[in-house]
C-alpha positions as CSV (number, residue, x, y, z in Angstrom):
1,M,-3.6,-98.8,-86.4
2,P,-0.7,-97.4,-88.3
3,E,2.3,-96.2,-86.4
4,E,2.8,-92.4,-86.2
5,D,5.9,-91.0,-87.7
6,P,8.2,-90.0,-84.9
7,E,8.9,-86.7,-86.6
8,T,5.2,-85.9,-86.9
9,E,4.7,-86.8,-83.2
10,A,7.5,-84.4,-82.2
11,V,5.9,-81.6,-84.3
12,A,2.6,-82.3,-82.6
13,Q,4.0,-82.1,-79.1
14,K,5.8,-78.8,-79.9
15,T,2.6,-77.5,-81.4
16,R,0.7,-78.4,-78.2
17,A,3.4,-76.9,-76.0
18,L,3.4,-73.8,-78.1
19,R,-0.4,-73.5,-77.8
20,R,-0.1,-73.9,-74.0
21,E,2.4,-71.1,-73.8
22,I,0.2,-69.0,-76.0
23,R,-2.8,-69.5,-73.7
24,I,-0.5,-68.8,-70.7
25,L,0.7,-65.6,-72.4
26,E,-2.9,-64.6,-73.2
27,R,-3.9,-65.1,-69.6
28,K,-0.9,-63.1,-68.4
29,L,-1.6,-60.4,-71.0
30,K,-5.2,-60.3,-69.8
31,R,-4.2,-60.0,-66.2
32,S,-1.6,-57.4,-67.2
33,G,-4.3,-55.4,-69.0
34,E,-6.6,-55.7,-66.0
35,S,-3.8,-54.7,-63.7
36,R,-3.0,-51.7,-65.9
37,V,-6.6,-50.6,-65.9
38,A,-6.7,-51.1,-62.1
39,L,-3.5,-49.2,-61.7
40,E,-4.9,-46.3,-63.8
41,E,-8.1,-46.3,-61.9
42,A,-6.1,-46.3,-58.6
43,K,-4.0,-43.4,-59.9
44,D,-7.2,-41.6,-60.8
45,R,-8.6,-42.2,-57.4
46,S,-5.4,-41.1,-55.8
47,D,-5.3,-37.9,-57.9
48,S,-8.9,-37.2,-57.0
49,L,-8.2,-37.8,-53.3
50,Y,-5.1,-35.6,-53.4
51,R,-7.0,-32.8,-55.1
52,H,-9.8,-33.2,-52.5
53,V,-7.3,-33.2,-49.6
54,L,-5.5,-30.2,-51.1
55,G,-8.7,-28.3,-51.6
56,A,-9.8,-29.1,-48.0
57,T,-6.4,-28.1,-46.7
58,E,-6.6,-24.8,-48.5
59,E,-10.1,-24.3,-47.2
60,Q,-9.0,-25.0,-43.7
61,K,-6.1,-22.7,-44.1
62,L,-8.4,-19.9,-45.3
63,L,-10.8,-20.6,-42.4
64,L,-7.8,-20.6,-39.9
65,D,-6.5,-17.3,-41.3
66,E,-10.0,-15.8,-41.0
67,K,-10.3,-17.0,-37.4
68,N,-6.9,-15.6,-36.6
69,R,-7.8,-12.2,-38.0
70,M,-11.1,-12.3,-36.0
71,L,-9.1,-13.2,-32.8
72,E,-6.6,-10.4,-33.4
73,S,-9.4,-7.9,-34.0
74,L,-11.2,-9.1,-30.9
75,S,-8.0,-9.0,-28.9
76,S,-7.3,-5.5,-30.1
77,K,-10.8,-4.4,-29.1
78,L,-10.6,-6.1,-25.7
79,S,-7.3,-4.4,-25.0
80,K,-9.1,-1.0,-25.0
81,Y,-11.0,-2.1,-21.9
82,L,-8.0,-3.1,-19.9
83,A,-4.8,-1.4,-18.8
84,P,-2.0,-2.5,-21.1
85,Q,-0.1,-4.0,-18.2
86,V,-3.1,-6.0,-17.1
87,Y,-3.9,-7.1,-20.7
88,E,-0.3,-8.2,-21.3
89,S,0.0,-10.1,-18.0
90,I,-3.3,-12.0,-18.8
91,F,-2.5,-12.8,-22.4
92,S,1.0,-13.9,-21.6
93,G,-0.2,-16.3,-19.0
94,R,1.5,-14.6,-16.1
95,Q,-1.8,-13.8,-14.5
96,G,-5.0,-15.8,-14.3
97,V,-8.6,-14.6,-14.5
98,S,-9.8,-16.0,-11.2
99,L,-11.2,-14.0,-8.3
100,E,-7.9,-13.5,-6.5
101,T,-6.4,-10.4,-4.8
102,K,-3.2,-9.5,-3.0
103,R,-1.9,-6.7,-0.8
104,K,0.7,-4.5,-2.3
105,K,2.3,-1.2,-1.6
106,L,1.0,1.1,-4.3
107,T,1.1,4.8,-5.1
108,V,-2.5,5.8,-5.9
109,F,-3.5,8.7,-8.2
110,F,-7.0,10.3,-8.1
111,S,-8.1,13.3,-10.1
112,D,-11.2,15.1,-11.1
113,L,-12.2,18.5,-12.7
114,K,-13.1,21.6,-10.8
115,N,-16.8,22.8,-11.3
116,F,-17.4,20.0,-13.9
117,T,-21.1,20.0,-13.0
118,Q,-21.4,23.6,-13.9
119,I,-19.5,23.1,-17.2
120,T,-21.9,20.3,-18.1
121,D,-24.8,22.7,-17.7
122,D,-23.1,25.3,-20.0
123,L,-22.2,23.0,-22.9
124,E,-24.3,21.0,-25.4
125,P,-24.0,17.2,-24.9
126,E,-22.0,16.8,-28.1
127,D,-19.5,19.6,-27.2
128,L,-19.2,18.1,-23.7
129,S,-18.5,14.6,-25.0
130,D,-15.8,15.9,-27.4
131,L,-14.2,18.0,-24.6
132,L,-14.2,15.2,-22.1
133,N,-12.8,12.6,-24.5
134,D,-10.1,15.1,-25.6
135,Y,-9.1,15.6,-22.0
136,L,-9.2,11.9,-21.1
137,T,-7.3,10.9,-24.2
138,E,-4.5,13.4,-23.5
139,M,-4.2,12.4,-19.9
140,A,-4.3,8.6,-20.6
141,G,-1.5,9.1,-23.2
142,I,0.7,10.7,-20.5
143,A,-0.2,8.0,-18.0
144,L,0.9,5.2,-20.3
145,E,4.1,7.1,-21.1
146,Y,5.0,7.1,-17.4
147,G,3.9,3.5,-16.8
148,A,0.7,4.0,-14.8
149,T,-1.9,1.3,-14.5
150,I,-5.1,3.0,-15.5
151,D,-7.8,1.6,-13.2
152,K,-10.9,3.4,-14.5
153,F,-12.5,6.6,-15.7
154,I,-15.4,7.7,-13.5
155,G,-17.1,10.5,-15.5
156,D,-14.5,13.3,-15.3
157,A,-12.5,11.5,-12.6
158,M,-9.5,9.2,-13.1
159,L,-8.1,6.5,-10.8
160,M,-4.6,5.1,-11.6
161,F,-1.9,3.5,-9.6
162,F,1.8,2.5,-9.7
163,G,3.3,-0.7,-8.3
164,D,1.2,-3.4,-10.0
165,P,1.3,-5.6,-12.0
166,E,4.9,-4.4,-12.3
167,T,6.9,-2.4,-9.8
168,K,10.2,-0.7,-9.7
169,G,10.1,-0.3,-5.9
170,A,8.1,2.1,-3.7
171,E,10.4,5.1,-4.2
172,E,10.6,4.8,-8.0
173,D,6.9,4.1,-8.3
174,A,6.1,7.2,-6.3
175,A,8.6,9.4,-8.2
176,A,7.1,8.2,-11.5
177,C,3.6,9.0,-10.3
178,V,4.6,12.5,-9.3
179,A,6.5,13.1,-12.5
180,M,3.4,12.0,-14.4
181,T,1.2,14.5,-12.5
182,I,3.6,17.3,-13.3
183,A,3.5,16.4,-17.0
184,M,-0.3,16.3,-16.9
185,Q,-0.8,19.7,-15.3
186,R,1.7,21.2,-17.8
187,R,-0.3,19.7,-20.6
188,M,-3.5,21.0,-19.1
189,S,-2.2,24.5,-19.2
190,E,-1.6,24.1,-22.9
191,L,-5.0,22.5,-23.5
192,Q,-6.7,25.3,-21.6
193,R,-5.4,27.9,-24.2
194,T,-6.6,25.6,-27.0
195,W,-10.1,25.2,-25.4
196,R,-10.4,29.0,-24.9
197,S,-9.6,29.5,-28.6
198,R,-12.5,27.1,-29.4
199,G,-14.9,29.3,-27.5
200,I,-15.0,27.4,-24.2
201,Q,-15.3,30.1,-21.6
202,Q,-14.4,28.0,-18.6
203,P,-11.7,25.5,-19.6
204,L,-11.2,22.4,-17.6
205,R,-9.1,22.6,-14.4
206,M,-7.8,19.4,-12.8
207,R,-7.2,18.6,-9.1
208,I,-5.0,15.7,-8.2
209,G,-4.5,13.7,-5.0
210,I,-1.7,11.2,-4.5
211,N,-1.2,8.7,-1.7
212,T,1.1,5.7,-1.0
213,G,0.2,2.7,1.1
214,Y,-0.9,-0.9,1.1
215,C,-4.0,-1.7,-1.0
216,N,-5.9,-4.8,-2.0
217,V,-5.4,-5.3,-5.8
218,G,-6.7,-7.9,-8.1
219,N,-9.9,-9.3,-9.6
220,F,-13.1,-8.3,-7.9
221,G,-16.6,-9.2,-8.9
222,S,-18.2,-12.6,-9.9
223,A,-16.9,-15.6,-11.8
224,D,-18.8,-14.3,-14.9
225,R,-17.9,-10.6,-14.6
226,M,-14.9,-9.3,-12.8
227,D,-12.9,-6.1,-12.7
228,Y,-9.1,-5.7,-12.0
229,T,-9.0,-2.8,-9.5
230,I,-7.8,-1.6,-6.1
231,I,-9.7,-1.0,-2.9
232,G,-8.8,0.1,0.6
233,G,-8.5,3.1,2.9
234,E,-5.4,4.3,1.0
235,V,-7.4,4.6,-2.2
236,N,-10.0,6.6,-0.3
237,L,-7.3,8.9,1.1
238,A,-6.1,9.7,-2.4
239,A,-9.6,10.7,-3.3
240,R,-9.9,12.9,-0.1
241,L,-6.6,14.6,-0.9
242,E,-7.9,15.4,-4.4
243,E,-11.0,17.1,-2.9
244,H,-8.8,19.4,-0.9
245,A,-6.4,20.3,-3.7
246,D,-6.5,23.6,-5.4
247,P,-7.6,23.8,-9.1
248,D,-4.5,23.0,-11.2
249,G,-2.9,21.7,-8.0
250,I,-1.4,18.5,-6.7
251,L,-1.7,17.4,-3.1
252,L,0.5,14.6,-1.7
253,S,0.1,12.6,1.5
254,Y,3.0,12.6,3.9
255,E,3.7,8.9,2.9
256,T,4.2,9.9,-0.7
257,Y,6.1,13.1,0.1
258,A,8.5,11.2,2.3
259,L,9.4,9.0,-0.7
260,V,9.9,11.8,-3.2
261,R,11.1,14.7,-1.0
262,G,14.5,14.6,-2.7
263,H,12.9,15.2,-6.1
264,V,10.3,17.9,-5.3
265,T,9.6,21.1,-3.5
266,A,6.3,21.1,-1.6
267,E,4.5,23.3,0.9
268,Q,3.1,21.6,4.0
269,W,-0.6,22.4,4.7
270,P,-2.4,22.2,8.0
271,P,-3.7,18.7,8.9
272,I,-7.0,17.7,7.5
273,E,-9.6,15.2,8.5
274,A,-11.1,12.6,6.1
275,K,-14.0,10.3,6.7
276,G,-12.9,6.7,7.3
277,I,-9.2,7.8,8.0
278,R,-8.3,7.6,11.6
279,R,-4.7,8.9,11.5
280,E,-3.8,12.6,11.1
281,I,-3.5,13.5,7.5
282,R,-0.6,16.0,6.8
283,P,-0.9,17.1,3.1
284,Y,1.8,18.6,1.0
285,A,1.0,20.9,-1.9
286,L,3.5,20.1,-4.7
287,T,5.2,23.3,-6.1
288,D,7.9,21.9,-8.3
289,F,9.6,18.7,-9.6
290,L,13.4,19.2,-9.3
291,D,14.4,16.3,-11.5
292,D,12.7,17.9,-14.5
293,P,13.3,15.7,-17.6
294,D,12.4,18.7,-19.7
295,Q,14.9,21.1,-18.2
296,E,16.4,22.0,-21.7
297,N,13.0,23.7,-22.4
298,T,12.7,25.2,-18.9
299,I,14.1,28.4,-17.3
300,R,14.0,28.1,-13.5
301,S,15.2,30.5,-10.8
302,E,14.8,29.8,-7.1
303,I,15.9,32.4,-4.5
304,E,14.4,33.3,-1.1
305,G,11.2,35.3,-1.8
306,M,11.0,34.4,-5.5
307,S,10.2,31.3,-7.5
308,L,10.3,31.6,-11.3
309,R,9.7,28.9,-13.9
310,I,9.2,29.5,-17.6
311,N,8.3,26.7,-20.0
312,L,10.0,27.3,-23.4
313,R,8.2,24.4,-25.1
314,N,5.8,25.7,-27.8
315,L,6.6,29.3,-26.9
316,D,5.3,31.4,-29.8
317,D,6.1,35.1,-30.5
318,E,3.0,36.4,-28.8
319,R,3.5,34.5,-25.6
320,R,7.2,35.4,-25.6
321,H,6.3,39.1,-25.9
322,E,3.7,38.8,-23.1
323,M,6.4,37.2,-20.8
324,L,9.0,39.8,-21.6
325,T,6.4,42.6,-20.9
326,Q,5.5,41.0,-17.5
327,L,9.1,40.5,-16.5
328,A,9.9,44.2,-17.4
329,L,7.0,45.4,-15.3
330,I,8.2,43.2,-12.4
331,S,11.7,44.6,-12.8
332,E,10.5,48.2,-12.7
333,R,8.3,47.5,-9.6
334,L,11.3,45.9,-7.8
335,K,13.4,49.0,-8.6
336,E,10.7,51.3,-7.2
337,Q,10.0,49.3,-4.1
338,P,11.9,50.8,-1.1
339,P,13.8,48.4,1.1
340,P,12.1,47.5,4.4
341,G,12.9,49.8,7.3
342,G,14.3,52.5,5.1
343,M,17.5,50.5,4.4
344,T,19.4,51.3,1.3
345,G,21.7,49.1,-0.6
346,H,25.3,50.1,-1.5
């Protein structure tokens, strides 16, 4: 066998080595290509997943926004059935919704309308509903302005109280309640003129009773249906006082009068009896509220034998002329009236 040329052998070895490197490179390139394809596929899957997640997130956000709007709408609707103070205390977490009550000193307001049954017979149902809702809307607006907790409307009657869920102390609660009733009766006098102009022959006239004492206040009812309200003899007393009040009048219990006597003038009435109330009831008919927040729009004169109060708010020319005419007639009659016992002034 002939010997191979060393140079030829060297070339052959290099050739084999080069072929091995080529095969290695081919395998690496193949793997690299497969990796690139796999990477691109992974990227595609990632992009698809991202788009899916993004779409799902946007969908969830839209659903969440829609549910929030529904909850806000529902919350707003539910608030119409609760006093704002009670609604706020429940939704803020300060108060639970379990069947719990507590005893607190409250000032209780009770009102109804004089001869409302007769008015219902005289009006068509649609006119009656409009009139009653107009009245209740006006009175509820004043109640909320003064901080009353509106317990309920019972036909033409209203039950409210001061001192829960928030209180400023027994005296301030009673004073706020009395100031509210004054504002209500003043507004009623304005509404009566409006109702007459609408053809209502017998406008609504409100009677109000106010009492201060300890009541049970909280959630009453069942675990499935409860009502935040007040019960007790002091609530009944406010209702009894309202029954004895004059139309357009305000009758206070002695307990309330004692707390606000520095802010009001009132006339003591003879004691009355009320079913379920053992103690003597000494009512006071409210005649004026001395701390009048609307005194800039009020002319008041108080001397022995005369009490004069003129409300300047919404005073039009016709009413001004009527008042001046009446005052002139009163002045002339006073000039003509001889002094008692034939006495003459100097």
